[in-house]
N, C-alpha and C positions, 0 to 999 in steps of 0.2 A: 376642206370639203367643198370648195367653191367650183372646182372643175367638173365638167359633165362626164358621165360614164361613156365608154366606147359604144358606138351604135346609137347614141342619143343626141348627136349633134344637131345643129340647126339645119333645116332643109325644107323642101317642099312637103315631105311627109310629116314633119314635126315643126310646124310653124311656131309653136309656143315654146320651143326649147330654150330660147333666150328671154323668156318672159319674166314676169316678176316672181313666179313660183318655181322656175327652173324646169328641168326635164321631167319632174315627177308631178307636175300639176299643182294641186292645192298646196298651201303652206303647211309644212311639217311632214309631207309624204315621204320625202327622201330620208329624213331623220328617223321616221317610224320604220321605214324599210331596213335601214342599216341596223337599228336597234333590234330588229327581229332576227337578224343574222347572228350565228354563233361566232366564236373566235375564228378568224380566217385560218390561223395556224393549226387549229384543232377542230375544223368543221366536220361534223359527222357525215356519214354516208347519206345519200338522198333519202329523205323521209325520216331521218333520225333527229332527235332533239337532245340537247345536253341538259336542258332544264329538268331538275328532278320533279318538278310539279306539273310538267306538261302532260296533259291527258288528251289522247286523240279523240275520245268519245265526246269531248266537250266542244269540238270544232264544228262550226256551221258548214253547210254544204258549200262547195267551191263554186264561185261564179264562173260563167263561161269565159274562156279566153277571148280577147279581142285583138290579138295580134302578138307577134313574137316580141315586139319591143314596147308594147303598150303597158303602161302602169295605171291601174285603176285609181280613181280619186276616192280616198276614204271619206266616210261620213263624219259626223261630229265626233264619233268615238273611234274613228279609223286609226288615228295615230297611236292610241294605247290599246286598241282591241276591245272586244266585248268583255264584260266582267268575267264570264266563265270560259273565255277562250284560251287563256294562258296558264291558268292554274285551277286546281280543284280544292275547295276548302277542306274537304275531308282528307285528301291526300297531303295537303300542306300540314295539317295537324298531325297526321301519322308520321310523316317524314321529319318533322321538326321536333316533336316531343317523344318520338319512338313508338313502338307498337304497344297497344293497350292490352293485348292478350298474348299468351305464350306462343301461339301459332302465328302471330302477326309477322314476325321476322321471317319465318319460312315462306309465308305468302309473299312478302316483299321481295325476297331473293329469288323467287321462282321465275323462270323465263316466261315471257308472254309473247303474244303475236306481234309481229313487226308492224310499225305504223308507217311504213314507206308508202302504202297505198292511200293514206289519208290526204285529203285536199289541203292545200296550203292555207294558212290563216288569212283572214281578211286584212287587206292593206299591204300584203307582201307579194311581190311579183312571183308568179309560178316559175318563171325562168330562173330567177335567182335562187329559189329553193331546190328545184329539181336539177337544173342544169349547172349549178355551182358557178354561176356567172361571176367573173372577177369583180372585186370591189376595191375601192381605194385602200391602200395599206395604212393602217392606223399608226399614229406616232407612238413609238415605244420608248420607254425610259431607259437610261443607262444601267438601272439596277438589275441584278440577275433575277431570273424567274425562280419560283418556288414550286416544287412538285407537291401536289395534293392528291391523295387517293380518295375518291368519293364513290359512293354507291349510285348506280343508275336508278332511274325511276322504276318503280314496280310495274308501270304500264309500258315501259320501253322494252324492246327485245334485246337479248344478248346479256352477257355477264357484266360485271363491274368494269368500268373503263378508267383509264388514267388520263387526266386532263391537265392542262397548264393554266394556272390562274393568270388572268390578264394583268398587265402592269397598269399603273394609274394612267388614265387618259384613253385606254383602249375600249373595245366593245364590252358590253355588259357580260359578266361571268355568270356561270351557273351557280345555283344556291349551294352553300356549304353542305357537306355530307355529315351524317351522324357519326362517322368513324373519326376518332380524334387524329389530328395531324401528327406525323412522326416527330421524334426528337430531332432538333437541329444538330448539324455537325456531321452528317453522312452516315453510312452504314455502321461503321465501327462504333460511333457514338450511340446509335440506336441499340446496337447489341449490348453495349455496356449498361445502358439504361434498363433494358429488359432483364439482364442478369441481376441488377440491383433490386428490381422489383421482386424477382424470384427469391432473393435472399431475405428481403423484408417479410415475405410471407412465411418463412420457415418458423419463426418464433412467435409467441403471443404478442398481440398489440399492446402498446403502452397503456398502463392502467389496468390490464387484465391479468389475472393469475393463470399459471400454467394448468393444463387439464389434470385433474386428479387421477391417480393410478386406479386401475380397475380393482374392484373388491374381489376376494377369492370366490370362486364359483361354488365351493362346497366346504364342509367342515374339515374334511381331510386336508384340503389345500390350505385352509386357515391354520391348522395345526402344524403343517409342514413349514408354512411361512413363519409361525411363531418360533419353532425350533431353529430355523435358519437365522432368525434375528438374535437368538441367544448366543452368548460367547461360548466357545468350545472350552473344555477343561484345560487344554494347553494354554489358551489365552488367559484364562482365569489364574492358572498357576504362575505364568510369567508376570502377570500383573501383581500378584501377591509378592513374588520374589523382588520385583522392582521396588514396590512400596517398602518392603522390609529393608532393602539396602539403603533406600533414601532415609528411612527413619534412623537406621544405624549411623549413617553419615551425619545426620543432624545431631544425634546424641554425642558422637565423637567430637564434633565441632564444639558443642557446648562444654564437653569435658575438658578439652584443650583450653578453651577460654577460661574455664574455672581454674585450671591448674596454673596457667601462666599469668593470669591477670587478677582474678578475684582472690586467690590465696595470698598474693602479695598485699593486696589492699587490706584484707582482713588481718593479716599478721602484723602489718605496720600499725594498724589501729591498736591491737592488743599490746604490742611492744611499747608504743608510745604511752599508753596508760600505765604500764608497769614502770617505765622510766620515771614518770611523774610521781608514782607512789613511792618509789625508792628515794627520790630527792626530797619528798615531803617528810619521810621518816628521818632522814638525815638532818633536816632543818629543825625538826621537833626534838630530836635526841631521845626518842622513846625506846630505842633498841640499842643494845650494846653488841659489839662483835662477838661471834661465837659460832656455834653449830647451826646450820640452816636446814630447814625441811626441804625435801625434794620438790622442785618446781618453784621454790621461793627465790626471788631476785635479791641479790646482795651487792652487786657492783655494776659498773658501766665500763664498756670498752670503747676507746676512741682510736680510729685509724685515720689520721688527718689526710693522708695521701688519697684514700678511697672515699673520704667524706662519709665515714660510717660512725654512728653512735648507737650502740645496741646494749640492752641490759643483759647481765650475766646471771643465770639462775643455777641453782644446785641440781645436778643430775643431767643425764643426756636422754631422758625419755622423749620419744618422738612426739607424742600427742601433747604432753604437758609442758614441754619446753621448746623443742626445736620447731614444731609446726606452728608455734605461736610467735615466731619471729625473734626468739631469744637465743642467746649463746649458752650452751650447756657445759657445766664443769664436771670433769671426770672426778667424782667424789664418793663413789659407792663401790663396795666390794673390792675385788682384785684390781679394778681399774682406778682405785682412789689415788689422786695426786695431791701435791702440796697446794697451799693457798699463797696468794701473793705476799702476805705478811710473814710467811715462814722464812727463817734465816737461810735455808737452802732447800732445794727441791725443784721440781718441774711442775709449773702451773699449766695443765693441759686442758683445752676446751675444744668443743665441736660446734659446728654450725652449718646450715644449708647453703649450698652454692647456687641452687636454682629453686624458685618458688618459695612460698611461705616466708617472705621477707628477705630471703637470700642475702644475709649479711656478709658471707664470704664469697660473693660472686666473683670478685676480681682480686682475690688474694694472690693469684699467680702473677700479678703485675708488680708486686712488691720487690724491691731490690735491697741488697745489704745496706744497712745504715738507716732505712726508713723507720721512724718512730712508731711504736704501738704503746698506748697509755691505758692502764687499768686504774680506774677511779673507784675508791672505796669510801667508807664513812670517815676514815681518819687520814688517808694519805692518797697521793698520786704516785703510781709505780710506772716508770718509763722503761720500755724495752727497745732494743735495736734489733731489726731483722738481720739474721746472720746467714741463713741458708734455706733451701727449699728442696724437697723431694717430690718430683712431679707425679710419681705414681708408685703405689705399693698396694699390697693385699689388705683387705679389711681385717684380716686376722693377725696382722703384724702389730702386736701391742708393744713391741720393744721401742717404738718411736715415742712412747709417752713415759718411759722409765725415768727415774731421777736423773740419770745421765743418758740422754736419748741416744740410741744406736743409729749411726749414720749422720748425726748432726755435726760431727767434728769436735764436740766437747769431749774432753779427756778426764775431767775430774768434776766432783760435785760443785754445784753453784746454784744460782737463782735463774732458772730458765723459763721460757714460755714456748708452748707448742700449740699450733692451730691445726686442726684436722677438718677436712671436708671431702665431699664426693667428687669424683672425676671419672670419665669426661663429663661435660655438662649434660644435664638432663638424664643422667644415669647414676647408679650407685655401684658400678662394677669395681672400681678401685678407689683408693684414698690418696689425696694430696696432702703433704705435710709441709708446714712452714715453721721454722724455729727462730727464736729470739733470745737475747741475753739482757738481763736487767742492768741498766746503766745509771738509774737515778731513782731515789725514793724521797718524795717531797710531802711533808705534812700539809694538810689542807689549810692550816693556819698561815702558811707562808704563800698561799696563793697558787695559781695554776703553774704548771711547768712551762718551759719555753716552747715545747712542741705544740701546746694548745693555745699559746698566746699569739704566736706568729700568724 
């Protein structure tokens, strides 16, 4: 800013153009004049002002012009202007802190009379304000400009204007507007920000509960709402049916668990106690062989291949014998068969294949020649498996006759017959396994070879 402005060079009419104070006279006059101007790229129309705090009523009367190119010398406060010349304290507080009354904004936005007829402020050449005299171009930075939408002063004429904020180093900019600056990034970014703000306003603020539903307007509506809240009969019925099926399913599961697991556990406990009792009687010699009461244990059966040791009781009663994990001897009525100690006959027994101890669970795996040993108080009777009948009717009692039908035996002898239910977990048919005695060994001679190996 060292060069002189056009029309203010040194000459006869301006002998002090090259003086100590330049072409504007007193020290600081040129700086005050330039500071009083708006941005050259956004200079308002003559008489307009971009400052939001400019008030035309606060300007003093204009001094008479002394020439087209004369610049008056400011007084002691000419460089900065009078205290009430460039801003109004009340307007500054309103524009900075916002309107204090609901109608203040409307008053601020209302158009007012133009200030183009107001005299220029003290210390600024009239030709520069009204004639838009050219001024030296300020030095601009390489940084891009930022658009700011500000509100015009309530005392200035016209609607809101769009101004460009000056870059650092340029002329003084107008005061910031109360309108917040737009989001950076262009129009698309501003639109997305506006949509996001709209979405945030849809729900309740964090920490706040949702608004409660309105209460019914009348008793009738309250009754209708109560009836609507109750379940219909169809819903209640379907719920009861579902709960019934669930209960039945749980009961069936418990029953299956009882049948397949707990009955075996309980039967093995009872059979184990009966085996111990029989062995204790044999050791003490309190009882002699003879006739046994129904349900009374009198012998033990060993099937080494199946790892089975089970007590043999008199009778085939389901509750007293078979369900207690014991093997029952056909010894009553028309189904009475021989005892192991008899010189000839068929020693026939029955046992469960599934549940309740299931001593005959795998008798179908026996093959001809496999040993089956019956242990009594006096001796060990060893039989060899000779044949199997996979399936027959439960009413076919000929399989337990002295000479079993279908066994392949042709004459009387000392035979063994095992009967059990088949298929597994049913009692539709019977499976039959036959054997023939091959050895009788007194207990005094020790165990037979089938039990020693």
